[in-house]
C-alpha positions as CSV (number, residue, x, y, z in Angstrom):
1,M,78.3,60.5,8.3
2,I,75.3,61.0,6.1
3,Y,71.2,60.7,7.5
4,V,69.4,59.0,4.6
5,D,65.8,58.1,4.2
6,H,66.3,55.7,1.3
7,S,68.1,52.7,0.8
8,N,69.3,54.1,-2.5
9,D,71.3,56.9,-0.5
10,I,73.1,54.6,1.9
11,E,76.9,55.1,2.2
12,P,79.2,53.4,4.6
13,D,78.1,54.3,8.3
14,S,75.1,56.1,7.1
15,I,72.1,56.6,9.6
16,F,69.2,55.1,8.1
17,I,65.8,57.0,9.1
18,S,63.0,54.5,9.2
19,I,60.1,56.5,7.9
20,N,56.9,54.3,7.8
21,K,58.6,51.3,8.5
22,G,61.2,51.8,5.9
23,Y,63.6,49.4,7.4
24,K,61.5,46.6,6.2
25,H,63.0,46.7,3.1
26,L,66.6,47.5,3.5
27,S,68.9,43.9,2.3
28,A,71.2,42.4,4.7
29,K,73.9,44.2,2.9
30,E,72.3,47.8,3.2
31,I,71.7,46.8,7.1
32,E,75.5,46.0,7.2
33,L,76.3,49.2,5.6
34,V,74.5,51.4,7.4
35,S,76.0,52.3,11.5
36,E,72.6,53.0,13.0
37,I,68.9,52.5,12.1
38,W,66.6,54.9,13.6
39,S,62.8,54.4,14.3
40,S,59.9,55.3,16.4
41,E,59.2,51.8,17.1
42,S,60.9,48.5,18.1
43,T,61.8,46.0,15.3
44,T,63.4,42.6,15.1
45,I,66.4,43.6,12.8
46,N,69.6,43.3,13.9
47,L,68.8,44.8,17.2
48,D,72.5,45.9,17.9
49,K,71.8,49.1,15.2
50,V,68.8,49.7,15.9
51,K,68.1,52.8,17.8
52,V,64.4,53.5,18.9
53,I,63.8,57.6,19.2
54,P,59.7,57.9,20.3
55,Y,57.9,60.9,18.3
56,L,61.0,60.4,15.6
57,D,58.9,62.0,12.5
58,S,58.5,65.2,14.7
59,K,62.3,65.2,15.9
60,V,64.5,64.1,13.2
61,L,64.8,67.2,10.8
62,Q,65.7,69.4,13.6
63,I,68.3,66.6,14.9
64,I,69.7,66.6,10.9
65,E,70.1,70.4,10.9
66,D,71.6,70.5,14.2
67,D,74.3,67.9,13.3
68,Y,75.1,69.6,10.0
69,G,75.2,72.8,11.3
70,L,72.3,74.0,9.1
71,V,70.3,77.2,9.9
72,L,68.0,77.3,7.0
73,E,67.1,81.0,7.6
74,D,70.4,81.6,6.5
75,F,69.7,80.2,3.0
76,E,67.5,82.6,0.2
77,N,65.2,80.2,-1.6
78,F,63.4,80.5,-4.8
79,F,60.7,78.2,-5.5
80,I,59.1,77.5,-9.0
81,T,55.6,75.6,-9.6
82,G,53.6,75.3,-12.4
83,T,52.2,72.2,-14.8
84,N,54.9,73.0,-17.1
85,G,58.2,74.9,-17.3
86,K,59.5,74.3,-13.6
87,T,62.7,72.5,-15.1
88,T,63.1,75.1,-17.6
89,S,62.9,78.0,-15.3
90,A,64.8,76.7,-12.8
91,Q,67.9,76.0,-15.0
92,F,67.6,79.1,-16.4
93,V,67.9,81.0,-13.3
94,S,71.0,78.8,-12.3
95,Q,72.7,79.3,-15.4
96,I,72.3,83.1,-15.2
97,L,73.6,82.8,-11.5
98,N,76.7,81.3,-13.0
99,I,77.3,83.1,-16.1
100,N,77.7,86.4,-13.3
101,N,79.8,84.1,-10.7
102,I,76.9,83.9,-8.1
103,N,77.3,80.6,-5.9
104,N,73.9,78.8,-5.9
105,G,72.4,75.5,-6.1
106,V,69.2,73.9,-7.7
107,M,67.0,71.4,-7.2
108,G,64.7,69.5,-9.7
109,T,63.5,66.9,-12.1
110,L,67.2,67.3,-13.8
111,G,69.0,66.6,-10.3
112,C,70.9,68.7,-7.6
113,Y,73.6,71.1,-9.3
114,I,75.8,73.4,-7.4
115,N,77.3,76.3,-9.1
116,G,76.2,74.3,-12.5
117,K,78.0,70.9,-11.5
118,N,75.8,68.2,-11.2
119,I,76.3,66.4,-8.1
120,A,73.4,64.0,-7.8
121,S,70.4,62.6,-9.2
122,Q,66.8,63.0,-8.0
123,R,63.9,60.3,-7.7
124,L,61.3,62.8,-7.1
125,T,60.9,66.5,-8.8
126,T,60.5,68.0,-5.2
127,E,62.6,65.6,-2.9
128,T,62.1,64.7,0.5
129,P,63.0,66.7,3.3
130,I,65.7,64.7,4.5
131,Y,67.3,64.2,1.2
132,I,67.1,68.5,0.6
133,R,69.2,68.8,4.0
134,N,71.8,66.4,2.8
135,F,71.9,68.7,-0.5
136,L,71.3,72.0,1.5
137,K,74.8,70.6,3.4
138,K,76.8,70.4,0.4
139,C,75.9,74.1,-0.5
140,L,77.0,75.1,2.8
141,D,80.2,73.4,2.3
142,R,80.8,75.3,-1.0
143,N,79.5,78.4,0.5
144,T,76.3,78.5,-1.4
145,T,73.3,79.9,0.1
146,K,70.9,81.0,-2.7
147,I,68.8,78.1,-3.7
148,I,66.4,77.0,-6.4
149,Y,63.8,74.6,-6.3
150,E,61.0,72.9,-8.8
151,A,58.4,72.6,-6.5
152,S,55.5,70.1,-7.8
153,S,52.0,69.9,-6.4
154,I,52.8,66.2,-4.8
155,G,55.9,67.6,-3.3
156,I,53.9,70.7,-1.8
157,E,51.0,68.6,-0.6
158,S,53.1,65.9,1.0
159,N,55.1,68.8,2.9
160,R,58.5,67.9,1.7
161,L,59.2,71.4,1.9
162,E,58.8,71.3,5.5
163,G,60.8,73.8,7.6
164,L,62.2,75.4,4.4
165,S,61.3,79.3,4.2
166,I,59.5,80.5,0.9
167,D,61.6,83.7,0.6
168,H,60.6,84.0,-3.3
169,S,58.5,82.0,-5.8
170,G,57.0,81.8,-9.6
171,F,54.3,80.5,-11.3
172,T,54.6,79.3,-14.7
173,N,51.2,78.1,-16.0
174,F,48.5,75.8,-14.8
175,T,46.8,73.0,-17.2
176,R,45.9,69.3,-16.6
177,D,47.9,67.2,-15.1
178,H,48.3,64.5,-12.3
179,L,44.8,64.1,-12.2
180,D,45.4,60.5,-11.2
181,H,46.7,62.0,-7.9
182,H,44.4,65.1,-7.2
183,K,41.3,63.7,-8.9
184,N,40.3,67.3,-10.1
185,M,41.7,70.6,-11.1
186,P,40.7,72.3,-7.9
187,N,42.6,70.1,-5.8
188,Y,45.3,70.1,-8.2
189,L,45.0,74.1,-7.9
190,K,44.7,74.1,-4.0
191,A,47.6,72.3,-3.7
192,K,50.2,74.6,-5.8
193,L,48.3,77.4,-4.2
194,E,49.8,76.5,-0.7
195,L,53.3,77.7,-2.1
196,V,52.1,81.2,-3.1
197,K,50.0,81.6,0.3
198,N,53.4,81.0,2.3
199,T,55.4,83.2,-0.1
200,K,57.0,86.0,2.1
201,N,58.9,87.9,-0.3
202,S,58.5,88.2,-4.4
203,F,55.7,86.4,-6.1
204,T,56.2,86.0,-9.8
205,Y,53.6,84.9,-12.1
206,N,52.2,84.5,-15.8
207,L,49.8,87.0,-16.2
208,D,48.5,85.6,-19.4
209,D,47.3,82.2,-17.9
210,D,43.5,81.7,-17.3
211,S,44.2,81.0,-13.3
212,S,46.5,83.6,-13.1
213,N,43.7,85.5,-10.6
214,N,43.2,82.7,-8.1
215,W,47.4,82.7,-8.0
216,I,47.0,86.7,-6.9
217,K,44.0,86.1,-4.5
218,A,46.2,83.6,-3.1
219,F,49.3,85.9,-2.0
220,S,50.0,88.1,0.8
221,G,53.7,88.6,0.8
222,E,55.6,91.6,0.1
223,S,56.0,92.3,-3.7
224,K,54.4,90.3,-6.6
225,F,55.5,90.6,-10.5
226,S,53.0,90.0,-13.4
227,I,54.8,88.8,-16.8
228,S,52.6,89.0,-20.0
229,C,53.4,89.5,-23.9
230,I,49.8,90.1,-24.5
231,K,49.3,93.0,-21.9
232,P,51.3,96.0,-21.9
233,S,50.3,96.9,-18.3
234,A,52.2,94.0,-17.2
235,D,54.9,94.4,-14.7
236,I,57.1,92.9,-17.0
237,F,55.9,92.9,-20.6
238,F,57.7,91.6,-23.6
239,S,57.1,91.2,-27.2
240,V,58.8,89.2,-29.9
241,R,60.3,90.9,-32.6
242,K,61.7,87.9,-34.4
243,I,62.4,83.7,-34.1
244,Y,65.2,83.1,-36.3
245,S,65.6,79.4,-38.1
246,D,68.4,78.6,-35.4
247,G,66.2,79.3,-32.4
248,K,67.6,82.6,-31.7
249,I,64.6,84.9,-30.1
250,A,65.0,88.8,-31.0
251,F,62.5,90.7,-28.3
252,D,61.9,93.4,-26.4
253,I,61.0,93.8,-22.7
254,Y,59.8,96.3,-20.4
255,S,60.4,95.9,-16.7
256,P,60.8,97.7,-13.1
257,W,64.6,97.7,-13.8
258,G,64.6,98.8,-17.2
259,S,63.8,98.5,-20.9
260,S,65.7,96.7,-23.6
261,E,66.3,94.7,-26.6
262,G,67.5,91.2,-26.0
263,C,68.2,87.7,-27.9
264,A,68.1,84.5,-26.2
265,P,68.6,81.0,-28.1
266,V,65.5,79.3,-26.9
267,F,63.5,78.5,-29.6
268,T,60.1,78.8,-28.7
269,D,58.3,82.2,-27.4
270,F,56.8,80.3,-23.9
271,N,60.7,79.6,-23.2
272,L,60.6,83.6,-22.8
273,V,58.3,83.4,-20.0
274,N,60.1,80.5,-18.5
275,I,63.2,83.1,-18.3
276,F,61.3,86.0,-16.9
277,I,59.9,84.1,-13.9
278,G,63.3,84.6,-12.5
279,L,63.8,88.0,-13.2
280,P,62.6,89.7,-10.0
281,F,64.6,87.0,-8.0
282,L,67.6,87.7,-10.1
283,M,67.4,91.6,-9.2
284,H,66.9,90.9,-5.8
285,Q,70.3,89.2,-5.8
286,G,71.9,92.5,-6.9
287,L,72.2,91.7,-10.5
288,A,72.4,94.3,-12.6
289,F,69.4,94.3,-15.6
290,D,72.1,95.1,-18.2
291,S,74.1,91.9,-16.6
292,F,70.8,90.2,-17.3
293,I,70.2,90.6,-20.6
294,S,73.5,89.9,-21.9
295,S,73.6,86.7,-20.1
296,L,70.4,85.6,-21.8
297,S,72.6,85.1,-25.1
298,L,74.7,82.3,-23.4
299,I,72.3,80.4,-22.3
300,N,71.4,77.0,-23.2
301,L,68.1,74.7,-22.9
302,P,68.3,72.0,-20.2
303,T,68.9,68.6,-21.1
304,G,66.0,67.2,-23.0
305,R,64.1,70.3,-23.5
306,Q,64.0,71.0,-27.6
307,K,67.4,69.2,-27.6
308,L,68.2,70.0,-31.6
309,I,69.9,67.5,-33.6
310,K,70.6,68.5,-36.9
311,Y,70.4,65.8,-39.8
312,K,71.6,66.7,-43.2
313,S,69.2,69.6,-43.9
314,N,66.2,68.3,-41.4
315,K,66.0,69.3,-37.7
316,I,65.1,66.0,-34.9
317,F,64.0,67.5,-31.7
318,I,63.8,65.6,-28.5
319,D,61.5,67.3,-25.8
320,Y,60.1,66.4,-22.5
321,A,56.5,67.4,-23.4
322,H,54.1,65.1,-21.8
323,T,50.8,67.2,-21.2
324,P,47.9,69.0,-23.5
325,D,49.4,72.2,-22.8
326,A,52.9,71.5,-23.2
327,V,52.9,69.5,-26.6
328,E,50.6,72.4,-27.6
329,K,53.0,75.3,-26.9
330,L,55.9,73.2,-28.1
331,L,54.4,72.2,-31.7
332,S,52.9,75.5,-31.9
333,G,56.4,77.4,-31.0
334,L,58.0,74.7,-33.3
335,S,55.6,75.2,-36.1
336,R,57.4,79.3,-36.9
337,L,60.2,77.2,-37.9
338,K,60.2,76.8,-41.4
339,S,59.7,73.1,-42.5
340,V,58.3,71.2,-45.6
341,K,57.0,68.3,-43.4
342,T,56.2,67.7,-39.7
343,T,56.4,64.4,-38.2
344,L,55.9,63.4,-34.9
345,I,56.6,61.0,-32.3
346,I,53.9,60.8,-29.3
347,G,53.3,58.4,-26.8
348,A,51.8,58.8,-23.1
349,G,52.7,57.1,-19.8
350,G,50.9,54.2,-18.0
351,N,49.1,54.3,-14.9
352,R,49.0,57.9,-15.1
353,D,45.6,60.2,-16.2
354,H,43.8,58.6,-19.0
355,G,41.6,61.6,-19.7
356,K,44.9,63.7,-21.6
357,R,45.8,60.9,-24.0
358,S,42.7,61.9,-26.6
359,L,43.5,65.7,-25.9
360,M,47.4,65.2,-26.9
361,G,46.3,63.3,-30.2
362,S,43.8,65.9,-31.0
363,I,46.5,68.9,-30.5
364,S,49.0,66.3,-32.6
365,S,47.1,66.6,-35.4
366,K,46.6,70.4,-35.4
367,Y,50.1,70.7,-36.3
368,A,51.7,67.7,-37.6
369,N,52.0,66.5,-41.1
370,H,52.4,62.8,-39.8
371,I,52.0,61.1,-36.6
372,I,54.0,57.9,-34.9
373,I,52.1,56.7,-31.9
374,T,54.4,54.9,-29.8
375,S,54.8,53.6,-26.2
376,D,56.3,56.2,-23.6
377,N,56.2,54.3,-20.2
378,P,53.5,51.8,-20.2
379,R,53.9,50.9,-16.9
380,G,51.4,48.2,-16.0
381,E,49.0,49.1,-18.8
382,D,48.8,47.7,-22.0
383,P,50.5,49.7,-24.9
384,Q,48.0,49.1,-27.5
385,L,45.3,50.5,-25.5
386,I,47.0,53.6,-24.5
387,A,48.0,54.2,-28.4
388,D,43.9,53.8,-28.9
389,M,43.4,56.6,-26.3
390,I,45.6,58.9,-28.1
391,A,44.3,57.7,-32.1
392,E,40.6,58.6,-30.5
393,G,41.7,62.2,-30.5
394,I,43.3,62.6,-34.1
395,E,41.5,63.9,-36.5
396,Q,39.9,61.3,-39.2
397,T,41.9,62.8,-42.0
398,A,44.9,63.0,-40.3
399,S,47.9,60.9,-41.3
400,Y,48.8,58.7,-38.5
401,E,50.4,54.8,-37.7
402,V,51.2,53.1,-34.6
403,I,54.6,51.8,-33.8
404,L,54.6,50.7,-30.3
405,D,58.0,49.5,-30.4
406,R,59.8,53.4,-29.5
407,A,63.0,52.4,-31.2
408,K,61.7,51.1,-34.2
409,A,59.2,54.4,-34.2
410,I,62.3,56.5,-34.1
411,T,64.0,54.3,-36.9
412,T,61.0,54.4,-39.1
413,A,60.8,58.0,-38.8
414,I,64.3,59.0,-39.3
415,K,64.4,56.7,-42.5
416,K,61.7,58.6,-44.2
417,L,63.2,62.2,-43.8
418,T,63.9,64.0,-47.0
419,C,65.3,67.6,-47.1
420,D,64.2,70.7,-44.9
421,E,61.8,68.2,-42.4
422,T,61.2,68.4,-38.7
423,L,60.7,65.2,-36.7
424,V,59.9,65.9,-33.0
425,I,59.9,63.5,-30.5
426,I,58.2,63.7,-27.4
427,G,57.1,62.5,-23.8
428,K,60.4,61.6,-22.5
429,G,63.4,64.2,-22.8
430,H,66.0,63.6,-20.8
431,E,64.9,60.4,-19.8
432,D,67.6,57.3,-20.3
433,Y,64.8,54.4,-19.0
434,Q,61.7,52.9,-20.2
435,I,59.2,51.5,-17.3
436,I,57.6,48.5,-19.0
437,G,55.4,46.8,-16.5
438,N,57.3,46.7,-13.0
439,K,60.9,46.6,-14.5
440,R,63.3,49.8,-15.5
441,F,64.8,49.3,-19.0
442,H,67.4,51.7,-19.9
443,F,66.6,53.7,-23.5
444,S,67.4,57.0,-24.3
445,D,65.8,59.0,-27.6
446,E,68.7,60.6,-27.8
447,E,71.0,57.6,-28.0
448,E,68.4,56.1,-30.4
449,V,68.2,59.3,-32.8
450,N,72.6,59.1,-33.2
451,K,72.6,55.7,-33.6
452,C,70.1,56.1,-36.9
453,I,72.1,58.9,-38.0
454,T,75.7,58.3,-37.4
């Protein structure tokens, strides 16, 4: 038996928890599948299955925990927040634990993983409290109690982390995003700082971020660790020695647990911050510093993050970058790789923050020799109007064109590649769909690239 709060998760004999009258959206087939429908109010649907529980919202999590045998204090949790880098950081921490045979679970944009195995997808970066408890039950069944979470600002603000112990946290960076929801940057920051305020043990943060002083003031837990590639006084200081053409980065690191040379196949230096965000948590798990360093040569970038596809002498990168800061860091980092010409394919999601579109256009023209503006997930907006907003930020002297059909944009760019060029396709990364209007269509940047080159 399983408790669910979304129709997509219904299995035979599930108990459906009706939050905010969710039962109204169940189909006849879904109602037939569930064993019971719990609601805090009476309903007119299939009365034989409805169980009315007064004040259900305040009781249901404890009921589920008791039924599953979950003691939340038995889990040691690490939450990673920040505008960009959450997925990469979470996956890196999990990979390092897996390499060292330490059981772990991770929840985030790419789905739910236990010991490196994907067991479910996620609709949200930070899932609902009921969904999280279903995941924790699967972790418990596999003797796994070290859990890594991506904590989004909306998830924190919506109290989706309810009941979980914020043992450790990390803050990657803070830049413009989600203003369609938060309305302004202070509100956005306030949401993220709630996680920092409630952190009990270690807090690790990027000292080089302009907002880091606000994070430090919010923290009152046991120990904090700063990361920097600029300030040698940081708790964790690193410097890049060399970036190789195959993406390996050689570096030096100085930390409270030791100093060392190291190498990681992560292409861009900002990914070193994404790695080191997890260092204090990993040390807290008893991992030796030498084991941490040796593990870094074995890690892989997560799906849809700087995914490299080689085509003749050319490099094609697919990345999820969809904020001005992420675009800047990605293109700046990749610009260090030797390339005769860089072509960028860029779009922006519809029904989202309009203000970032021209900013991304401006950044694109700083680094790309040619830009193709295309559709991302236009949703309910006119794709041409979105493209126009991106184009507003592009420098007048820059070379660009608009090809709204994303598949055609990719095909066009690949056909124009000659020798030793770089093509960067951003915005969707791991996503295998495109949302046009209110419909979702199958679409994968990686699949489209492979169609063109095979």
